[in-house]
PDB file of N, CA, C, O and CB in Angstrom:
ATOM      1  N   MET A   1      -8.671   2.893 -11.821  1.00  0.00           N
ATOM      2  CA  MET A   1      -9.282   1.687 -11.333  1.00  0.00           C
ATOM      3  C   MET A   1      -8.252   0.571 -11.208  1.00  0.00           C
ATOM      4  O   MET A   1      -8.369  -0.297 -10.343  1.00  0.00           O
ATOM      5  CB  MET A   1     -10.416   1.267 -12.245  1.00  0.00           C
ATOM      6  N   LYS A   2      -7.236   0.600 -12.082  1.00  0.00           N
ATOM      7  CA  LYS A   2      -6.206  -0.433 -12.010  1.00  0.00           C
ATOM      8  C   LYS A   2      -5.402  -0.329 -10.726  1.00  0.00           C
ATOM      9  O   LYS A   2      -4.978  -1.337 -10.162  1.00  0.00           O
ATOM     10  CB  LYS A   2      -5.279  -0.339 -13.210  1.00  0.00           C
ATOM     11  N   ARG A   3      -5.193   0.914 -10.265  1.00  0.00           N
ATOM     12  CA  ARG A   3      -4.388   1.113  -9.053  1.00  0.00           C
ATOM     13  C   ARG A   3      -5.089   0.561  -7.828  1.00  0.00           C
ATOM     14  O   ARG A   3      -4.431   0.104  -6.894  1.00  0.00           O
ATOM     15  CB  ARG A   3      -4.083   2.594  -8.849  1.00  0.00           C
ATOM     16  N   LEU A   4      -6.414   0.596  -7.818  1.00  0.00           N
ATOM     17  CA  LEU A   4      -7.142   0.116  -6.646  1.00  0.00           C
ATOM     18  C   LEU A   4      -6.993  -1.383  -6.459  1.00  0.00           C
ATOM     19  O   LEU A   4      -7.125  -1.881  -5.341  1.00  0.00           O
ATOM     20  CB  LEU A   4      -8.608   0.472  -6.759  1.00  0.00           C
ATOM     21  N   ARG A   5      -6.721  -2.114  -7.538  1.00  0.00           N
ATOM     22  CA  ARG A   5      -6.486  -3.554  -7.419  1.00  0.00           C
ATOM     23  C   ARG A   5      -5.231  -3.854  -6.616  1.00  0.00           C
ATOM     24  O   ARG A   5      -5.127  -4.915  -6.000  1.00  0.00           O
ATOM     25  CB  ARG A   5      -6.378  -4.186  -8.798  1.00  0.00           C
ATOM     26  N   ILE A   6      -4.296  -2.945  -6.618  1.00  0.00           N
ATOM     27  CA  ILE A   6      -3.052  -3.127  -5.876  1.00  0.00           C
ATOM     28  C   ILE A   6      -3.135  -2.451  -4.519  1.00  0.00           C
ATOM     29  O   ILE A   6      -2.599  -2.964  -3.537  1.00  0.00           O
ATOM     30  CB  ILE A   6      -1.866  -2.576  -6.669  1.00  0.00           C
ATOM     31  N   VAL A   7      -3.795  -1.315  -4.454  1.00  0.00           N
ATOM     32  CA  VAL A   7      -3.857  -0.532  -3.219  1.00  0.00           C
ATOM     33  C   VAL A   7      -4.666  -1.251  -2.143  1.00  0.00           C
ATOM     34  O   VAL A   7      -4.249  -1.285  -0.985  1.00  0.00           O
ATOM     35  CB  VAL A   7      -4.463   0.845  -3.493  1.00  0.00           C
ATOM     36  N   LEU A   8      -5.800  -1.819  -2.497  1.00  0.00           N
ATOM     37  CA  LEU A   8      -6.640  -2.484  -1.495  1.00  0.00           C
ATOM     38  C   LEU A   8      -5.949  -3.674  -0.825  1.00  0.00           C
ATOM     39  O   LEU A   8      -6.015  -3.779   0.400  1.00  0.00           O
ATOM     40  CB  LEU A   8      -7.927  -2.949  -2.139  1.00  0.00           C
ATOM     41  N   PRO A   9      -5.291  -4.577  -1.561  1.00  0.00           N
ATOM     42  CA  PRO A   9      -4.569  -5.648  -0.864  1.00  0.00           C
ATOM     43  C   PRO A   9      -3.437  -5.126   0.020  1.00  0.00           C
ATOM     44  O   PRO A   9      -3.173  -5.691   1.082  1.00  0.00           O
ATOM     45  CB  PRO A   9      -4.006  -6.627  -1.873  1.00  0.00           C
ATOM     46  N   ILE A  10      -2.771  -4.059  -0.406  1.00  0.00           N
ATOM     47  CA  ILE A  10      -1.724  -3.470   0.431  1.00  0.00           C
ATOM     48  C   ILE A  10      -2.319  -2.973   1.738  1.00  0.00           C
ATOM     49  O   ILE A  10      -1.748  -3.186   2.807  1.00  0.00           O
ATOM     50  CB  ILE A  10      -1.014  -2.317  -0.307  1.00  0.00           C
ATOM     51  N   MET A  11      -3.459  -2.313   1.654  1.00  0.00           N
ATOM     52  CA  MET A  11      -4.104  -1.794   2.862  1.00  0.00           C
ATOM     53  C   MET A  11      -4.550  -2.920   3.788  1.00  0.00           C
ATOM     54  O   MET A  11      -4.421  -2.806   5.007  1.00  0.00           O
ATOM     55  CB  MET A  11      -5.302  -0.924   2.489  1.00  0.00           C
ATOM     56  N   ILE A  12      -5.067  -3.997   3.227  1.00  0.00           N
ATOM     57  CA  ILE A  12      -5.511  -5.130   4.041  1.00  0.00           C
ATOM     58  C   ILE A  12      -4.328  -5.804   4.718  1.00  0.00           C
ATOM     59  O   ILE A  12      -4.404  -6.158   5.895  1.00  0.00           O
ATOM     60  CB  ILE A  12      -6.277  -6.145   3.182  1.00  0.00           C
ATOM     61  N   ILE A  13      -3.236  -5.985   3.985  1.00  0.00           N
ATOM     62  CA  ILE A  13      -2.046  -6.615   4.560  1.00  0.00           C
ATOM     63  C   ILE A  13      -1.464  -5.754   5.668  1.00  0.00           C
ATOM     64  O   ILE A  13      -1.069  -6.273   6.712  1.00  0.00           O
ATOM     65  CB  ILE A  13      -0.990  -6.864   3.476  1.00  0.00           C
ATOM     66  N   VAL A  14      -1.407  -4.443   5.453  1.00  0.00           N
ATOM     67  CA  VAL A  14      -0.874  -3.545   6.477  1.00  0.00           C
ATOM     68  C   VAL A  14      -1.751  -3.571   7.726  1.00  0.00           C
ATOM     69  O   VAL A  14      -1.232  -3.606   8.842  1.00  0.00           O
ATOM     70  CB  VAL A  14      -0.766  -2.110   5.932  1.00  0.00           C
ATOM     71  N   ALA A  15      -3.063  -3.553   7.553  1.00  0.00           N
ATOM     72  CA  ALA A  15      -3.970  -3.591   8.706  1.00  0.00           C
ATOM     73  C   ALA A  15      -3.815  -4.899   9.482  1.00  0.00           C
ATOM     74  O   ALA A  15      -3.765  -4.896  10.712  1.00  0.00           O
ATOM     75  CB  ALA A  15      -5.433  -3.418   8.248  1.00  0.00           C
ATOM     76  N   PHE A  16      -3.739  -6.006   8.762  1.00  0.00           N
ATOM     77  CA  PHE A  16      -3.581  -7.307   9.415  1.00  0.00           C
ATOM     78  C   PHE A  16      -2.259  -7.384  10.179  1.00  0.00           C
ATOM     79  O   PHE A  16      -2.234  -7.804  11.335  1.00  0.00           O
ATOM     80  CB  PHE A  16      -3.656  -8.436   8.379  1.00  0.00           C
ATOM     81  N   LEU A  17      -1.171  -6.983   9.538  1.00  0.00           N
ATOM     82  CA  LEU A  17       0.132  -7.032  10.201  1.00  0.00           C
ATOM     83  C   LEU A  17       0.220  -6.072  11.383  1.00  0.00           C
ATOM     84  O   LEU A  17       0.832  -6.394  12.402  1.00  0.00           O
ATOM     85  CB  LEU A  17       1.228  -6.715   9.207  1.00  0.00           C
ATOM     86  N   ALA A  18      -0.389  -4.896  11.249  1.00  0.00           N
ATOM     87  CA  ALA A  18      -0.377  -3.939  12.355  1.00  0.00           C
ATOM     88  C   ALA A  18      -1.143  -4.479  13.554  1.00  0.00           C
ATOM     89  O   ALA A  18      -0.686  -4.361  14.691  1.00  0.00           O
ATOM     90  CB  ALA A  18      -0.973  -2.601  11.911  1.00  0.00           C
ATOM     91  N   LEU A  19      -2.305  -5.071  13.302  1.00  0.00           N
ATOM     92  CA  LEU A  19      -3.059  -5.654  14.410  1.00  0.00           C
ATOM     93  C   LEU A  19      -2.303  -6.809  15.056  1.00  0.00           C
ATOM     94  O   LEU A  19      -2.322  -6.967  16.277  1.00  0.00           O
ATOM     95  CB  LEU A  19      -4.423  -6.133  13.925  1.00  0.00           C
ATOM     96  N   TRP A  20      -1.649  -7.602  14.246  1.00  0.00           N
ATOM     97  CA  TRP A  20      -0.893  -8.736  14.773  1.00  0.00           C
ATOM     98  C   TRP A  20       0.292  -8.264  15.624  1.00  0.00           C
ATOM     99  O   TRP A  20       0.499  -8.759  16.731  1.00  0.00           O
ATOM    100  CB  TRP A  20      -0.396  -9.624  13.621  1.00  0.00           C
ATOM    101  N   PHE A  21       1.058  -7.319  15.109  1.00  0.00           N
ATOM    102  CA  PHE A  21       2.200  -6.811  15.868  1.00  0.00           C
ATOM    103  C   PHE A  21       1.760  -6.115  17.153  1.00  0.00           C
ATOM    104  O   PHE A  21       2.384  -6.290  18.200  1.00  0.00           O
ATOM    105  CB  PHE A  21       3.014  -5.850  15.010  1.00  0.00           C
ATOM    106  N   LEU A  22       0.700  -5.336  17.077  1.00  0.00           N
ATOM    107  CA  LEU A  22       0.221  -4.646  18.263  1.00  0.00           C
ATOM    108  C   LEU A  22      -0.309  -5.628  19.309  1.00  0.00           C
ATOM    109  O   LEU A  22      -0.106  -5.429  20.506  1.00  0.00           O
ATOM    110  CB  LEU A  22      -0.863  -3.649  17.884  1.00  0.00           C
ATOM    111  N   ALA A  23      -0.977  -6.672  18.867  1.00  0.00           N
ATOM    112  CA  ALA A  23      -1.488  -7.670  19.816  1.00  0.00           C
ATOM    113  C   ALA A  23      -0.347  -8.473  20.430  1.00  0.00           C
ATOM    114  O   ALA A  23      -0.420  -8.873  21.592  1.00  0.00           O
ATOM    115  CB  ALA A  23      -2.481  -8.617  19.120  1.00  0.00           C
ATOM    116  N   LYS A  24       0.696  -8.706  19.659  1.00  0.00           N
ATOM    117  CA  LYS A  24       1.818  -9.505  20.153  1.00  0.00           C
ATOM    118  C   LYS A  24       2.688  -8.716  21.117  1.00  0.00           C
ATOM    119  O   LYS A  24       3.054  -9.226  22.176  1.00  0.00           O
ATOM    120  CB  LYS A  24       2.661 -10.005  18.991  1.00  0.00           C
ATOM    121  N   ASP A  25       3.020  -7.494  20.773  1.00  0.00           N
ATOM    122  CA  ASP A  25       3.990  -6.730  21.561  1.00  0.00           C
ATOM    123  C   ASP A  25       3.357  -5.738  22.533  1.00  0.00           C
ATOM    124  O   ASP A  25       3.955  -5.423  23.562  1.00  0.00           O
ATOM    125  CB  ASP A  25       4.907  -5.991  20.639  1.00  0.00           C
ATOM    126  N   TYR A  26       2.173  -5.245  22.232  1.00  0.00           N
ATOM    127  CA  TYR A  26       1.544  -4.208  23.052  1.00  0.00           C
ATOM    128  C   TYR A  26       0.136  -4.647  23.456  1.00  0.00           C
ATOM    129  O   TYR A  26      -0.846  -3.985  23.118  1.00  0.00           O
ATOM    130  CB  TYR A  26       1.494  -2.856  22.288  1.00  0.00           C
ATOM    131  N   ALA A  27       0.044  -5.735  24.161  1.00  0.00           N
ATOM    132  CA  ALA A  27      -1.253  -6.283  24.553  1.00  0.00           C
ATOM    133  C   ALA A  27      -1.942  -5.427  25.618  1.00  0.00           C
ATOM    134  O   ALA A  27      -3.145  -5.567  25.838  1.00  0.00           O
ATOM    135  CB  ALA A  27      -1.081  -7.706  25.067  1.00  0.00           C
ATOM    136  N   THR A  28      -1.198  -4.551  26.275  1.00  0.00           N
ATOM    137  CA  THR A  28      -1.800  -3.719  27.313  1.00  0.00           C
ATOM    138  C   THR A  28      -2.605  -2.556  26.745  1.00  0.00           C
ATOM    139  O   THR A  28      -3.408  -1.953  27.458  1.00  0.00           O
ATOM    140  CB  THR A  28      -0.726  -3.188  28.227  1.00  0.00           C
ATOM    141  N   ILE A  29      -2.401  -2.239  25.482  1.00  0.00           N
ATOM    142  CA  ILE A  29      -3.172  -1.181  24.831  1.00  0.00           C
ATOM    143  C   ILE A  29      -4.578  -1.715  24.571  1.00  0.00           C
ATOM    144  O   ILE A  29      -4.726  -2.843  24.100  1.00  0.00           O
ATOM    145  CB  ILE A  29      -2.487  -0.707  23.494  1.00  0.00           C
ATOM    146  N   PRO A  30      -5.604  -0.933  24.869  1.00  0.00           N
ATOM    147  CA  PRO A  30      -6.981  -1.403  24.620  1.00  0.00           C
ATOM    148  C   PRO A  30      -7.216  -1.748  23.148  1.00  0.00           C
ATOM    149  O   PRO A  30      -6.578  -1.191  22.255  1.00  0.00           O
ATOM    150  CB  PRO A  30      -7.990  -0.335  25.063  1.00  0.00           C
ATOM    151  N   LEU A  31      -8.139  -2.672  22.918  1.00  0.00           N
ATOM    152  CA  LEU A  31      -8.395  -3.172  21.569  1.00  0.00           C
ATOM    153  C   LEU A  31      -8.861  -2.072  20.623  1.00  0.00           C
ATOM    154  O   LEU A  31      -8.431  -2.023  19.471  1.00  0.00           O
ATOM    155  CB  LEU A  31      -9.429  -4.276  21.615  1.00  0.00           C
ATOM    156  N   ASN A  32      -9.732  -1.192  21.098  1.00  0.00           N
ATOM    157  CA  ASN A  32     -10.223  -0.151  20.186  1.00  0.00           C
ATOM    158  C   ASN A  32      -9.111   0.814  19.775  1.00  0.00           C
ATOM    159  O   ASN A  32      -9.139   1.343  18.664  1.00  0.00           O
ATOM    160  CB  ASN A  32     -11.367   0.628  20.839  1.00  0.00           C
ATOM    161  N   THR A  33      -8.146   1.048  20.642  1.00  0.00           N
ATOM    162  CA  THR A  33      -7.009   1.898  20.281  1.00  0.00           C
ATOM    163  C   THR A  33      -6.113   1.189  19.274  1.00  0.00           C
ATOM    164  O   THR A  33      -5.613   1.813  18.338  1.00  0.00           O
ATOM    165  CB  THR A  33      -6.200   2.286  21.534  1.00  0.00           C
ATOM    166  N   ARG A  34      -5.909  -0.113  19.462  1.00  0.00           N
ATOM    167  CA  ARG A  34      -5.103  -0.881  18.491  1.00  0.00           C
ATOM    168  C   ARG A  34      -5.763  -0.891  17.121  1.00  0.00           C
ATOM    169  O   ARG A  34      -5.077  -0.803  16.103  1.00  0.00           O
ATOM    170  CB  ARG A  34      -4.896  -2.329  18.980  1.00  0.00           C
ATOM    171  N   ILE A  35      -7.081  -0.996  17.085  1.00  0.00           N
ATOM    172  CA  ILE A  35      -7.803  -0.980  15.809  1.00  0.00           C
ATOM    173  C   ILE A  35      -7.663   0.377  15.135  1.00  0.00           C
ATOM    174  O   ILE A  35      -7.474   0.450  13.921  1.00  0.00           O
ATOM    175  CB  ILE A  35      -9.290  -1.318  16.021  1.00  0.00           C
ATOM    176  N   LEU A  36      -7.755   1.449  15.909  1.00  0.00           N
ATOM    177  CA  LEU A  36      -7.592   2.791  15.331  1.00  0.00           C
ATOM    178  C   LEU A  36      -6.176   2.996  14.786  1.00  0.00           C
ATOM    179  O   LEU A  36      -6.002   3.595  13.725  1.00  0.00           O
ATOM    180  CB  LEU A  36      -7.909   3.868  16.386  1.00  0.00           C
ATOM    181  N   ILE A  37      -5.177   2.508  15.499  1.00  0.00           N
ATOM    182  CA  ILE A  37      -3.795   2.625  15.011  1.00  0.00           C
ATOM    183  C   ILE A  37      -3.622   1.841  13.714  1.00  0.00           C
ATOM    184  O   ILE A  37      -2.996   2.327  12.772  1.00  0.00           O
ATOM    185  CB  ILE A  37      -2.792   2.119  16.078  1.00  0.00           C
ATOM    186  N   ALA A  38      -4.177   0.629  13.663  1.00  0.00           N
ATOM    187  CA  ALA A  38      -4.064  -0.192  12.454  1.00  0.00           C
ATOM    188  C   ALA A  38      -4.809   0.436  11.282  1.00  0.00           C
ATOM    189  O   ALA A  38      -4.319   0.400  10.153  1.00  0.00           O
ATOM    190  CB  ALA A  38      -4.600  -1.600  12.716  1.00  0.00           C
ATOM    191  N   LEU A  39      -5.979   1.009  11.530  1.00  0.00           N
ATOM    192  CA  LEU A  39      -6.725   1.667  10.455  1.00  0.00           C
ATOM    193  C   LEU A  39      -5.999   2.901   9.941  1.00  0.00           C
ATOM    194  O   LEU A  39      -5.980   3.161   8.738  1.00  0.00           O
ATOM    195  CB  LEU A  39      -8.117   2.051  10.937  1.00  0.00           C
ATOM    196  N   GLY A  40      -5.402   3.662  10.854  1.00  0.00           N
ATOM    197  CA  GLY A  40      -4.633   4.831  10.432  1.00  0.00           C
ATOM    198  C   GLY A  40      -3.432   4.454   9.579  1.00  0.00           C
ATOM    199  O   GLY A  40      -3.157   5.087   8.559  1.00  0.00           O
ATOM    200  N   GLY A  41      -2.720   3.419  10.006  1.00  0.00           N
ATOM    201  CA  GLY A  41      -1.577   2.952   9.213  1.00  0.00           C
ATOM    202  C   GLY A  41      -2.001   2.396   7.876  1.00  0.00           C
ATOM    203  O   GLY A  41      -1.316   2.584   6.871  1.00  0.00           O
ATOM    204  N   SER A  42      -3.129   1.710   7.861  1.00  0.00           N
ATOM    205  CA  SER A  42      -3.639   1.158   6.611  1.00  0.00           C
ATOM    206  C   SER A  42      -4.043   2.262   5.642  1.00  0.00           C
ATOM    207  O   SER A  42      -3.726   2.189   4.455  1.00  0.00           O
ATOM    208  CB  SER A  42      -4.827   0.241   6.883  1.00  0.00           C
ATOM    209  N   LEU A  43      -4.736   3.277   6.133  1.00  0.00           N
ATOM    210  CA  LEU A  43      -5.127   4.395   5.265  1.00  0.00           C
ATOM    211  C   LEU A  43      -3.914   5.163   4.755  1.00  0.00           C
ATOM    212  O   LEU A  43      -3.865   5.549   3.587  1.00  0.00           O
ATOM    213  CB  LEU A  43      -6.061   5.344   6.013  1.00  0.00           C
ATOM    214  N   LEU A  44      -2.944   5.381   5.623  1.00  0.00           N
ATOM    215  CA  LEU A  44      -1.735   6.092   5.203  1.00  0.00           C
ATOM    216  C   LEU A  44      -0.977   5.303   4.143  1.00  0.00           C
ATOM    217  O   LEU A  44      -0.518   5.879   3.156  1.00  0.00           O
ATOM    218  CB  LEU A  44      -0.824   6.361   6.408  1.00  0.00           C
ATOM    219  N   SER A  45      -0.841   3.998   4.332  1.00  0.00           N
ATOM    220  CA  SER A  45      -0.145   3.190   3.328  1.00  0.00           C
ATOM    221  C   SER A  45      -0.932   3.135   2.022  1.00  0.00           C
ATOM    222  O   SER A  45      -0.338   3.078   0.945  1.00  0.00           O
ATOM    223  CB  SER A  45       0.093   1.773   3.857  1.00  0.00           C
ATOM    224  N   GLY A  46      -2.256   3.150   2.106  1.00  0.00           N
ATOM    225  CA  GLY A  46      -3.070   3.157   0.895  1.00  0.00           C
ATOM    226  C   GLY A  46      -2.907   4.440   0.106  1.00  0.00           C
ATOM    227  O   GLY A  46      -2.802   4.403  -1.120  1.00  0.00           O
ATOM    228  N   VAL A  47      -2.884   5.579   0.793  1.00  0.00           N
ATOM    229  CA  VAL A  47      -2.711   6.870   0.108  1.00  0.00           C
ATOM    230  C   VAL A  47      -1.328   6.954  -0.521  1.00  0.00           C
ATOM    231  O   VAL A  47      -1.188   7.386  -1.665  1.00  0.00           O
ATOM    232  CB  VAL A  47      -2.921   8.047   1.091  1.00  0.00           C
ATOM    233  N   ILE A  48      -0.312   6.542   0.221  1.00  0.00           N
ATOM    234  CA  ILE A  48       1.057   6.584  -0.306  1.00  0.00           C
ATOM    235  C   ILE A  48       1.197   5.679  -1.519  1.00  0.00           C
ATOM    236  O   ILE A  48       1.760   6.089  -2.534  1.00  0.00           O
ATOM    237  CB  ILE A  48       2.067   6.173   0.776  1.00  0.00           C
ATOM    238  N   SER A  49       0.690   4.450  -1.427  1.00  0.00           N
ATOM    239  CA  SER A  49       0.821   3.529  -2.558  1.00  0.00           C
ATOM    240  C   SER A  49      -0.025   3.978  -3.748  1.00  0.00           C
ATOM    241  O   SER A  49       0.352   3.731  -4.893  1.00  0.00           O
ATOM    242  CB  SER A  49       0.419   2.115  -2.137  1.00  0.00           C
ATOM    243  N   TYR A  50      -1.158   4.631  -3.500  1.00  0.00           N
ATOM    244  CA  TYR A  50      -1.984   5.117  -4.599  1.00  0.00           C
ATOM    245  C   TYR A  50      -1.236   6.140  -5.444  1.00  0.00           C
ATOM    246  O   TYR A  50      -1.302   6.104  -6.672  1.00  0.00           O
ATOM    247  CB  TYR A  50      -3.275   5.726  -4.063  1.00  0.00           C
ATOM    248  N   PHE A  51      -0.530   7.047  -4.792  1.00  0.00           N
ATOM    249  CA  PHE A  51       0.193   8.073  -5.538  1.00  0.00           C
ATOM    250  C   PHE A  51       1.523   7.572  -6.098  1.00  0.00           C
ATOM    251  O   PHE A  51       1.968   8.056  -7.139  1.00  0.00           O
ATOM    252  CB  PHE A  51       0.437   9.270  -4.652  1.00  0.00           C
ATOM    253  N   LEU A  52       2.158   6.623  -5.437  1.00  0.00           N
ATOM    254  CA  LEU A  52       3.443   6.139  -5.933  1.00  0.00           C
ATOM    255  C   LEU A  52       3.309   5.106  -7.045  1.00  0.00           C
ATOM    256  O   LEU A  52       4.254   4.914  -7.811  1.00  0.00           O
ATOM    257  CB  LEU A  52       4.230   5.551  -4.801  1.00  0.00           C
ATOM    258  N   LEU A  53       2.180   4.444  -7.154  1.00  0.00           N
ATOM    259  CA  LEU A  53       2.008   3.398  -8.157  1.00  0.00           C
ATOM    260  C   LEU A  53       1.241   3.867  -9.388  1.00  0.00           C
ATOM    261  O   LEU A  53       0.676   3.051 -10.116  1.00  0.00           O
ATOM    262  CB  LEU A  53       1.301   2.225  -7.546  1.00  0.00           C
ATOM    263  N   ARG A  54       1.219   5.165  -9.622  1.00  0.00           N
ATOM    264  CA  ARG A  54       0.505   5.649 -10.799  1.00  0.00           C
ATOM    265  C   ARG A  54       1.272   5.270 -12.058  1.00  0.00           C
ATOM    266  O   ARG A  54       2.500   5.186 -12.054  1.00  0.00           O
ATOM    267  CB  ARG A  54       0.299   7.178 -10.729  1.00  0.00           C
ATOM    268  N   SER A  55       0.534   5.047 -13.123  1.00  0.00           N
ATOM    269  CA  SER A  55       1.173   4.670 -14.378  1.00  0.00           C
ATOM    270  C   SER A  55       1.525   5.927 -15.158  1.00  0.00           C
ATOM    271  O   SER A  55       0.715   6.848 -15.267  1.00  0.00           O
ATOM    272  CB  SER A  55       0.254   3.743 -15.216  1.00  0.00           C
ATOM    273  N   GLU A  56       2.689   5.959 -15.677  1.00  0.00           N
ATOM    274  CA  GLU A  56       3.166   7.102 -16.442  1.00  0.00           C
ATOM    275  C   GLU A  56       3.432   6.643 -17.876  1.00  0.00           C
ATOM    276  O   GLU A  56       4.564   6.678 -18.358  1.00  0.00           O
ATOM    277  CB  GLU A  56       4.454   7.718 -15.796  1.00  0.00           C
ATOM    278  N   VAL A  57       2.370   6.217 -18.537  1.00  0.00           N
ATOM    279  CA  VAL A  57       2.482   5.662 -19.880  1.00  0.00           C
ATOM    280  C   VAL A  57       2.929   6.710 -20.875  1.00  0.00           C
ATOM    281  O   VAL A  57       3.696   6.403 -21.788  1.00  0.00           O
ATOM    282  CB  VAL A  57       1.161   5.065 -20.317  1.00  0.00           C
ATOM    283  N   ASP A  58       2.472   7.930 -20.724  1.00  0.00           N
ATOM    284  CA  ASP A  58       2.820   8.959 -21.697  1.00  0.00           C
ATOM    285  C   ASP A  58       4.264   9.434 -21.554  1.00  0.00           C
ATOM    286  O   ASP A  58       4.763  10.126 -22.442  1.00  0.00           O
ATOM    287  CB  ASP A  58       1.882  10.134 -21.559  1.00  0.00           C
ATOM    288  N   GLN A  59       4.945   9.088 -20.476  1.00  0.00           N
ATOM    289  CA  GLN A  59       6.318   9.526 -20.269  1.00  0.00           C
ATOM    290  C   GLN A  59       7.347   8.452 -20.649  1.00  0.00           C
ATOM    291  O   GLN A  59       8.548   8.666 -20.483  1.00  0.00           O
ATOM    292  CB  GLN A  59       6.509   9.928 -18.823  1.00  0.00           C
ATOM    293  N   ILE A  60       6.898   7.326 -21.144  1.00  0.00           N
ATOM    294  CA  ILE A  60       7.804   6.242 -21.525  1.00  0.00           C
ATOM    295  C   ILE A  60       8.239   6.442 -22.966  1.00  0.00           C
ATOM    296  O   ILE A  60       7.414   6.722 -23.835  1.00  0.00           O
ATOM    297  CB  ILE A  60       7.129   4.853 -21.344  1.00  0.00           C
ATOM    298  N   ASP A  61       9.539   6.300 -23.221  1.00  0.00           N
ATOM    299  CA  ASP A  61      10.053   6.428 -24.576  1.00  0.00           C
ATOM    300  C   ASP A  61       9.556   5.263 -25.430  1.00  0.00           C
ATOM    301  O   ASP A  61       9.424   4.146 -24.930  1.00  0.00           O
ATOM    302  CB  ASP A  61      11.597   6.484 -24.572  1.00  0.00           C
ATOM    303  N   PRO A  62       9.280   5.509 -26.714  1.00  0.00           N
ATOM    304  CA  PRO A  62       8.840   4.416 -27.581  1.00  0.00           C
ATOM    305  C   PRO A  62       9.999   3.451 -27.850  1.00  0.00           C
ATOM    306  O   PRO A  62      11.174   3.811 -27.774  1.00  0.00           O
ATOM    307  CB  PRO A  62       8.280   4.972 -28.914  1.00  0.00           C
ATOM    308  N   LYS A  63       9.626   2.238 -28.161  1.00  0.00           N
ATOM    309  CA  LYS A  63      10.617   1.200 -28.463  1.00  0.00           C
ATOM    310  C   LYS A  63      11.294   1.523 -29.786  1.00  0.00           C
ATOM    311  O   LYS A  63      10.624   1.857 -30.764  1.00  0.00           O
ATOM    312  CB  LYS A  63       9.957  -0.209 -28.516  1.00  0.00           C
ATOM    313  N   PRO A  64      12.644   1.424 -29.821  1.00  0.00           N
ATOM    314  CA  PRO A  64      13.342   1.722 -31.086  1.00  0.00           C
ATOM    315  C   PRO A  64      13.008   0.676 -32.157  1.00  0.00           C
ATOM    316  O   PRO A  64      12.853  -0.510 -31.865  1.00  0.00           O
ATOM    317  CB  PRO A  64      14.876   1.776 -30.857  1.00  0.00           C
ATOM    318  N   THR A  65      12.904   1.145 -33.394  1.00  0.00           N
ATOM    319  CA  THR A  65      12.514   0.254 -34.478  1.00  0.00           C
ATOM    320  C   THR A  65      13.701  -0.156 -35.352  1.00  0.00           C
ATOM    321  O   THR A  65      13.646  -1.203 -35.997  1.00  0.00           O
ATOM    322  CB  THR A  65      11.457   0.918 -35.331  1.00  0.00           C
ATOM    323  N   ASP A  66      14.761   0.634 -35.389  1.00  0.00           N
ATOM    324  CA  ASP A  66      15.919   0.283 -36.237  1.00  0.00           C
ATOM    325  C   ASP A  66      16.826  -0.689 -35.503  1.00  0.00           C
ATOM    326  O   ASP A  66      17.010  -0.596 -34.289  1.00  0.00           O
ATOM    327  CB  ASP A  66      16.718   1.555 -36.646  1.00  0.00           C
ATOM    328  N   LYS A  67      17.391  -1.626 -36.261  1.00  0.00           N
ATOM    329  CA  LYS A  67      18.281  -2.631 -35.676  1.00  0.00           C
ATOM    330  C   LYS A  67      19.723  -2.260 -35.979  1.00  0.00           C
ATOM    331  O   LYS A  67      20.072  -1.958 -37.121  1.00  0.00           O
ATOM    332  CB  LYS A  67      17.956  -4.051 -36.216  1.00  0.00           C
ATOM    333  N   LYS A  68      20.533  -2.285 -34.972  1.00  0.00           N
ATOM    334  CA  LYS A  68      21.962  -2.012 -35.157  1.00  0.00           C
ATOM    335  C   LYS A  68      22.752  -3.281 -34.932  1.00  0.00           C
ATOM    336  O   LYS A  68      22.473  -4.036 -34.000  1.00  0.00           O
ATOM    337  CB  LYS A  68      22.446  -0.898 -34.200  1.00  0.00           C
ATOM    338  N   ASN A  69      23.734  -3.519 -35.780  1.00  0.00           N
ATOM    339  CA  ASN A  69      24.562  -4.733 -35.652  1.00  0.00           C
ATOM    340  C   ASN A  69      25.767  -4.486 -34.816  1.00  0.00           C
ATOM    341  O   ASN A  69      26.569  -5.395 -34.606  1.00  0.00           O
ATOM    342  CB  ASN A  69      24.991  -5.242 -37.004  1.00  0.00           C
TER     343      ASN A  69
END
C-alpha cells in the first residue's frame, strides 16, 4: 500500500506530460490516439515504478552497535 502512494503520482505526472508533449509536437494525431498513447505510457511507468520501488527491509544490514575510536 505504501508503494501506491508513490506510483499513482508518477502515473499522473507521466500521463499529463505525455499529453502535453503530444499536443505540442504532434497536433495532427487525433485526440483519442494521443490519449491512448498517454495511458499506455502511464501504465507502463506505473508497473515499472511499482516493481523498482519495492522495500527490501529484510535485506538491510543491522546498524552496528559497537563504537570504534
